[in-house]
N, C-alpha and C positions, 0 to 999 in steps of 0.2 A: 185569842189565839189565831194565828194566820195559817196558811197552807203549809209553810215550813214547819211550824210547831206540830201540826197534825201529822205530817209524814214522819217526823222524828219519833213521835209517840207511837204511831201505828206500826212502824217497822223496827222500833227499838234501836235506832241509830245511836252510836256511841262515838266518843272522840277518838281520833286516830293517834294513839300513843299517849304516854303519860305526861306530855308537856301541856296538855289541854284538859280542862275540867269537863267539858261537854262539847257537843257539836256547835252550840251557840258560841262558846268560848273560842273554838277553833275559827269559826267564821269571822268573828269580831277581830281577833288578833291577826288573822291572815289578811283581812281587808285593810286594817290600819298599819300593819307591819310592826306591831308592838311586841312581837315575839322574837325580834332580832333578825328577821329575814325580810327580803324585799316584799312589799305589799302586793297583793293580787287584786285584780279587777273583778267586776261582777260576772263576766263571762266565765273566767276560770273557776270561780267559786260556785257558780251555777252548775257547770259541768261536773265538778267534784261532787257536789251534793246529789245531783241526779244519778250519777254512777253508783253512789252508795245505795240509793233507793233501788235502782235497777238490780244491783247485786243481791239485795235482800229478797226481791221478788223472784229472781232466778233461783236462789237457794230454796225457796219454798216450793218451787216447781221442779226441782231436781235438775236444773239446767247448769251447764258449765259456767263458772264465774272466773275463768282464767282471764287475766287482765287484757291480753292482746285481743281475745275474742269479744270481751265485754266492751272494750273501747270501740271496736269496729262496729258492733251491732248497735251501740248507743248512737253513733253518728248516722246510721241508717234509720233508726227509729225516729229521730228528731227531724230528719230531712225527708219530706214527703216526695221530693223530686229524685231521690236516689234510685238508680236503675236496679239496685239489688233489693229494693223494698218489698216487692211482690214475693220474691223467693224467701226472704227472711220472714215475712208475714205467715207464709205457709208453714215454715219450720217452727215458728213460735206457736202456731195453732196446734201443732202436734204435741206440744208440751203444755197445752191448756191456757195459752195466753193470746190476747188480742193486741196486735201492734198499735192500733189506734187508741185503745184504752190505756196502753202503756204510756203513749205520748201525753195523753190527758193527765195522767198521774204525775208526770214530771213538771218541774217549775220553770218559769221564765226568768230572764235577767231582771225584769221589773219586780218580780216577786222577791228575789233575794235582796234587791235594793231596798224595797219597802220593809223587809224584815230587819235589815241592819239599821236603818234609820228610824223606823217607827216603833218596831217591837223591842229591839235591843237598845235603841237610842244611842247608837255609836256615832262618834264624830271622828273624822280623819284629820290628822295633823297635816295640813297642806304644806307647811314649811318642811316638815320631815320628808314628805313625799317628794317635794321638789328637790331636796338635797339628794335623796336616793336616786331620782331620775337623772340628775346632773352627773352623779358619780358613775352610773351605768353608761351614760352617753360618753363620758370622757374615756372610760375603759374601752368602749367600742371603737372610738377614733384611734386611740393608742394601738389597739390590736390591729386595726386596718393598716396603719402606718408600718407597724412591725412586720405584718405579712407582706406588704408591698416591698419593703426593704429586703426581707429575706428572699423573696422570689427574684429580686434584682441581683442580689449578691450571688445567687446560685449560678447565674449565667456569666458573671464576670470572668471566672477562670477560663471558660470556653472562648470568650472574646479575646482574652490575652493570648491563649494558646494558638488560635487561628490567625492572630495578627490583625484582627479587625480593630481592636483598641489596645495598643501596647500597654503593658503594665496595669491593665484594668483590674486584675486580681489584687493589686496593692491599694486600690482606692476604697474610700468609705462612701456609703450611700446615705443621702439625706432626702427623706420623703416629706413632701408638703401636699396636703389635700386642699384643693381650691374649688370653690363653687363659682360657676359662671352664669351670668344673666343670659337667658335665651334670646333677648332682644337687642343686646348691645355687647360691647367688649369688656364690660366690667367683670373682673375676677377678684375674689378675695379669699384668704385662708378661711377654712371652715370655723376655726376658733374665733376669728374676728366677726364672722357672720352671726355666730351664736351670741357673742357678747353684746353686739349692737342691735341684734334682732332683725336683720334683713341682709340680703345679698346686694341688691341694687335699689337705691332710694328712688330712682326714676320709674322703674318698671315692676318692682317686686316688693311693694309695701302694701299693707292692708288698708284699703280705702276707707274702711269703717273705723280705723284707729286714728284718732285725732291727736294722740300724744306725739310730741316731737321725738324723732329717733335719738338713740343714745349718742350717736355720732352726728353732730350738726353739719358736718361737711358732706354735701351730696356727692354721690358717685356718678359723675357725668362721664360720658365717653371721652370728652376732652381731657379730664383729669387723669383718667386711666391711661390714655395714650401718652400724656406727658410723663407719667411715672414710668411707663414702659420705655419711652425714649431715653430717659435718664439712665434707666437700668441697662439699656443696650449700649449707651455711650460708655458707661463704666465697664461693661463687659468687653467692649471693643478695645478700650485702653489696656485692660488687663491682658487680653489675648495677644495684643501686639507686642507685649513685653515677654511673652513666653516662647519657648522653642515650639516648633510645629507639632512635635509628638505630644507635648503636654497640652497644646491647644486642642488637638483632636480628642485627647482623653477627656478634657473638661467638657467639651461639647457633647460627647457621647454620654458622659455621666449625667449631665443636665437632662438629656433626653430620657435616660433610663431611670434616674432617681427621683424625678418630680412626677407625682401622680396628680392628675387633675380630674375632679369629679364634676360632672354637669349637674346643674340644679334640676334638670329634668329627670334625673335618676336618683331620688333621695334615698332609695333603699339599697344602694350599692354597698354601703358598709356592712349591712346585715347579710347581703349576699356573699360578700367576701368571707365573713366570719363563719357562715354556714358551710363553706366549702372545705373547712378543715376537719 
């Protein structure tokens, strides 16, 4: 038996709900994702287990186990640098608990990992995990595009009303997320970067990876400029054949509707999603 088993037995920990036979069953299924939900990593499972232990200890000492308080105090207990630690230590002492002993009782990420792999002998289906991660990523990108399009659409009526862009409220918005190399002008749609495994073959590939990139054509600045020149030429031809009002509308919509993400800010999608 390991420390996880000892704590389960000592505090009588049980499975959360009828979908799981035991705490071990819960840990195994949540880690592998075989319960039909997105799998969880060692940190989340460690925090979940530790909070169950802490709740049991609190109950024995008559301390409140309301989730919002338990979560906050758990963070203070495991973080010795937290500025509220001394205050909480004194408060816990009043209920007959020592904050340092509480921390020693709790487990680490390594303990939960060893329990899953060595005690329970659980193996994670990496292909299933990859598919789940891919689906989550695609949803995040789609949501980011939808949000950018929605925010752009919201200002189109005002642009039309003020005469800044005539008939802007009748236009549709097309959003494309692009990643740009910080060292050159290479820019690629995020979907292309994901599919081939890099943004710029010259400056943003793993030097330790000897496998050839999925796309054998390097992304040199010259190639990028050539593509952009062709694009500009086509745009100029199209624009020359349009009335001036439509040309202005197209230029404005291109500026409004295309969203470019720098590779130096890889968490922008998550930031956008968290603002809703």
